[in-house]
C-alpha angles and dihedrals in degrees: 000000000000118000098199111123094199110045088166089070111082092200089062103029123096132216093259088063098038095051089058096043126103102198118190099180134037121198116205112193116207125197140157140230110233143120118282105195115286098302111046124072124255087244095059094118091045092051092046093051093047097044095045089046090052093049097047095042093048089051092048092047091051088053091055100263119150097227134148125200113215125209113277120257102231099199132070142164110305105163092126092053096046093119091064116084117256096005090148112214134205111182114234091250091054094046091048091054091052092051093045090054091050091049089054090052092050093049088049087056091052099258114132102166112074128175119200103209102198124193101172124081092207091064112091110187104161092092088052091054089052092048094049095044092091096031105058140042089223123105107225124205121190118209119182090187095205089063092058093073100045093112093056102026096111091049085071109023133049100202127053112249124236107144132340092352137131097305098048092042091050089052090051093048089052101042110020105018094154089065096052107095116227138170121248090267090057097253119133120264088223124116121234091270095229114178131213116250120243120249094231128061090217090062094044092050095044095243088123126025138201136179098267118231098229096203089061096039097050142033101222102003096274116117102179129053108254101185098102091059122126134175090238090061090052091053091050089051092052093050090058093045092051092048094048105033097030088050090051091053090053091052092044092051092052095045120103118226109237134162087271097045126166091021124079113272 
């Protein structure tokens, strides 16, 4: 008998479990290794992707979904943080090849519904989905999890998130508090995360965009004030993510692939 309590988690599952499984959905978490102001770990995006993946897949499994959580890819595209030490970069073309190879492996294992659970704003996977659309039998779904709470973000958080701000810090305080650096009085070691204004109104307003050089934009890599963060806010965030994304995994697992999928028949 197997003693693994989470057979939906490929990191923990064994072959005795996997050979009997009939997975419908694979979730591939994607993170990055980069600085997050002075208080959050370099692995923040990796931890977020893994922990959110664990919560939503456990929920889906408990609801009867045939879902498997894959190990998290810990590297992402870091070209705009290249001036910071140990911001470990995979160019988009490299990262896309890695994902495409993993998709081929999953299809070879009979899994045709694949969710890319992305936790790093520098990863842009929509072009990859378009490229693979005619090259694989898999159906790919992209979830930048931070976009799934836009409609209720300000019901939880005071400050808009960009990088290493209130939301990410609240998540850290809730789910990896030992890795969140604080002074003896409990306050964060982070700076105020002030950012330098752009020279052109079109860039400030978002009419025109660039890939922002983070060493010029920020003081210590943080671009959103984190000091209103609390663990309770991080837990509220997770509850919404589990309801929305875990619920999606249940529906996706139950859905039949037809010639009209994923549209209504």
